C-alpha positions in Angstrom: 32.7 -19.4 72.0 35.3 -17.6 69.7 38.4 -17.7 71.0 39.8 -14.4 71.4 36.6 -12.4 70.8 35.5 -9.6 73.6 32.2 -9.7 73.7 32.2 -5.8 74.2 32.9 -2.7 72.4 33.6 -0.5 75.2 35.2 -0.3 78.5 32.2 -0.9 81.6 31.4 2.4 83.4 32.7 1.2 87.5 31.7 3.0 90.5 33.2 2.1 93.8 30.8 0.5 96.1 32.0 2.4 99.4 32.0 5.3 97.1 28.0 4.8 95.9 27.0 4.4 99.6 28.1 7.7 100.4 26.8 9.3 97.2 23.4 7.6 97.5 23.0 7.4 101.5 19.1 6.7 101.0 19.5 3.3 99.9 20.9 0.3 101.5 23.7 -1.3 99.2 23.4 -5.3 99.3 26.1 -5.6 96.1 27.4 -4.5 93.2 25.9 -6.1 89.9 27.4 -6.4 86.6 28.3 -2.9 85.2 27.3 -1.7 81.6 29.5 0.7 79.4 26.9 3.9 80.3 25.6 2.6 83.8 27.1 1.2 87.3 25.0 -1.2 88.7 24.1 -2.3 92.3 21.4 -4.0 94.2 20.1 -2.1 96.5 17.4 -2.0 99.3 14.8 1.3 99.9 12.3 1.0 102.5 12.7 -2.8 102.7 11.9 -3.3 98.5 14.8 -4.8 96.5 15.7 -2.5 93.9 18.5 -2.3 91.1 20.2 1.1 91.0 22.4 2.0 87.6 24.2 5.0 88.4 24.9 6.5 84.6 28.2 7.6 83.4 28.9 11.6 83.5 29.9 11.1 79.9 26.8 9.2 78.4 24.5 11.3 76.3 21.5 12.6 78.6 19.1 12.5 75.4 20.0 8.7 75.0 19.3 8.2 78.2 16.3 10.1 78.8 14.9 8.0 75.2 15.9 5.2 76.7 13.7 6.1 80.0 11.2 7.5 77.5 11.0 3.9 76.3 10.8 1.8 79.8 7.8 3.9 81.4 6.2 2.7 78.1 6.0 -0.8 78.7 4.3 -3.0 81.6 4.9 -6.3 80.6 6.5 -9.0 83.0 8.7 -9.8 80.5 10.5 -7.1 80.3 12.3 -5.0 83.1 10.0 -2.5 84.9 11.1 1.1 85.3 11.0 2.3 89.3 12.7 5.7 89.5 14.7 8.4 87.2 16.5 11.3 88.4 18.6 13.8 87.0 19.4 16.8 88.9 22.3 19.8 88.6 22.9 21.4 91.8 25.7 23.2 93.6 28.2 21.7 90.9 27.2 18.4 91.5 25.2 16.7 89.4 23.0 13.5 90.1 21.6 11.1 87.1 21.0 7.7 88.0 17.7 5.3 87.5 16.1 2.7 89.4 14.5 -0.4 87.9 12.9 -3.6 89.8 15.4 -6.0 91.0 15.4 -9.4 89.2 15.9 -12.2 92.0 17.3 -15.0 90.0 20.3 -15.0 87.4 21.5 -13.9 84.5 20.7 -16.0 81.1 24.4 -16.3 80.4 25.0 -18.8 83.5 22.8 -21.5 81.5 24.9 -21.1 78.7 27.6 -22.9 78.6 29.6 -25.1 76.5 28.6 -28.7 75.6 25.4 -27.8 77.8 21.9 -28.3 75.7 18.9 -27.7 77.3 15.8 -30.0 76.8 13.2 -28.8 74.5 10.8 -27.7 77.4 13.1 -25.2 78.9 13.7 -23.7 75.2 9.8 -23.6 74.9 9.5 -22.0 77.9 12.1 -19.3 78.2 12.2 -18.8 73.8 8.6 -18.5 74.2 8.6 -15.8 76.8 11.1 -14.0 75.2 9.5 -13.5 72.1 6.5 -12.4 74.0 8.7 -9.2 75.6 9.9 -8.6 72.0 6.4 -8.4 70.7 5.7 -5.7 73.3 8.8 -4.0 72.0 7.6 -3.7 69.0 4.7 -2.6 69.7 6.0 0.3 71.0 8.3 0.6 68.3 11.5 -0.1 70.3 14.3 -2.2 69.6 16.7 -3.7 71.7 19.9 -3.6 69.6 22.2 -5.4 72.6 19.7 -8.5 73.1 22.4 -11.1 74.7 23.2 -13.9 77.6 23.9 -11.1 79.8 21.0 -8.8 79.1 18.2 -11.5 80.5 17.1 -12.2 83.8 15.8 -15.4 84.8 13.4 -15.2 87.5 13.7 -17.9 90.0 10.7 -19.3 88.8 12.9 -19.8 85.6 10.6 -16.6 83.7 13.0 -14.7 81.5 13.0 -10.7 81.7 14.7 -8.3 79.1 16.8 -5.5 81.0 19.5 -3.1 80.3 17.5 -0.6 77.4 20.3 1.8 77.3 21.2 1.4 73.0 17.8 0.7 72.3 16.6 2.6 69.2 13.1 4.0 69.0 12.4 3.5 65.7 9.7 6.9 65.6 12.5 9.3 66.6 15.7 10.0 64.6 18.7 7.8 65.2 21.1 9.4 67.7 24.0 6.7 65.7 26.1 7.8 63.4 25.7 6.0 59.7 28.9 3.4 60.2 29.3 3.6 64.0 28.5 -0.4 65.6 27.0 -0.2 68.9 26.1 -3.6 71.2 27.8 -6.6 71.3 29.5 -8.4 68.5 29.0 -11.8 69.6 24.7 -11.0 69.1 25.4 -8.6 65.6 23.2 -9.1 63.2 24.6 -8.8 59.3 23.3 -4.8 59.4 24.7 -4.1 62.7 28.3 -5.9 60.9 28.1 -2.9 58.7 26.7 -0.1 60.6 23.9 0.0 58.7 21.2 2.5 61.2 19.1 2.4 58.3 18.1 -1.4 58.4 17.9 -1.4 61.9 14.2 -3.2 63.3 12.5 -6.0 65.1 14.4 -8.5 63.0 17.5 -7.1 64.3 16.3 -8.5 67.9 15.4 -11.6 66.1 18.4 -12.9 64.6 20.3 -12.3 68.2 17.5 -14.3 69.6 18.2 -17.1 67.1 22.2 -16.4 68.0 21.2 -17.0 71.4 19.0 -19.8 71.0 21.5 -22.0 68.8 23.8 -21.5 71.9 21.3 -22.9 74.2 20.3 -25.5 71.9 24.0 -27.1 70.8 26.2 -25.3 74.0 28.1 -23.3 71.0 28.0 -19.9 69.2 26.9 -20.1 65.7 29.9 -18.8 64.4 32.1 -20.7 67.1 35.2 -21.3 65.0 35.7 -17.6 64.3 38.9 -17.0 66.2 39.1 -12.6 65.8 36.3 -9.5 64.9 36.7 -9.5 61.6 36.4 -13.4 61.1 32.9 -13.0 63.0 31.8 -10.4 61.0 32.5 -11.8 57.7 30.8 -15.1 58.7 27.2 -13.8 59.7 27.4 -11.8 56.6 28.0 -14.2 54.3 25.6 -16.3 56.6 26.3 -18.5 59.1 27.0 -22.1 58.6 24.7 -24.3 60.7 23.0 -27.0 58.8 25.9 -29.6 58.9 26.6 -29.2 62.4 25.9 -32.2 64.1 24.6 -31.2 67.2 22.3 -28.5 65.5 21.1 -31.5 62.7 20.1 -34.1 65.9 17.5 -31.3 67.2 13.9 -31.6 66.2 12.9 -30.1 62.8 10.5 -27.1 63.7 13.2 -25.8 66.2 15.8 -26.7 63.3 13.8 -24.5 61.0 13.1 -22.1 63.9 16.7 -20.8 64.2 17.3 -21.1 60.6 14.9 -19.0 59.7 16.2 -16.2 62.4 19.9 -16.6 61.4 19.4 -15.9 57.8 21.6 -13.0 56.9 18.6 -11.3 54.9 16.0 -9.7 56.6 13.4 -10.5 54.6 13.5 -13.9 55.2 13.6 -13.9 59.1 10.4 -14.4 60.5 8.1 -11.6 60.9 7.3 -10.7 64.2 8.3 -12.5 67.7 4.5 -13.7 68.1 4.9 -16.1 64.9 8.0 -17.6 66.8 6.7 -18.1 69.6 3.6 -20.0 68.5 6.2 -22.4 66.1 8.4 -23.1 69.3 5.1 -23.6 71.4 3.9 -25.6 68.7 7.0 -28.5 68.8 6.2 -31.5 70.0 
């Protein structure tokens, strides 16, 4: 991972677990989970069922939150997190705003992405093939995640990945809520179009670029821009086209896998794979 580069663009929203217990007595709190800019997250139980409670920040756009909920309600896929409940109420001067999702028993993909650690081919094929299945479902719903990264992918106990956190998702059949030139997401997994804030170029291939960056990490033990030391250097490397062909660890990969990663990391969207379905098919065909 590049040195001295923050992986996030904003400070996460944090709620003390004791305060959360007082505000939501209907839940049994198990532990705090990794928060995002928009939500504090907790592993909770209700009626014996494990769930993920996400308390939405007071300054978070109500329209964006409701778009996220609308997107999640449309999806029923094993590689995409399921929405259980969404509540927004305002009574007696107190606003309650939260969502409840299925709790994914397992761990974040980030735990499996370590410097110098290279995945075996079968693990790459399973995890990234199923991630492609999830991304294909998003495309069918005209949804772009826009923040695909190891911390937004859970790995179930059986090894299957689940895409989570749709707080920055873009629904392509609705007007964008992001101002032109504004950068949202996680810089380490930005596509070239995200680096320059070109919201009109955001589509399913934006998520495929992030998938390629994660796949490069999983297979080589390093980020494709691992020599970058600042965000500006990172963005420059991405916008000029990442130079991975001469990397020793990358060169040792099977030819089919190298081809897939190279195409996913193309700076021009038109040169990236046409769909996650195609990527999954190619991945599963590697011997």
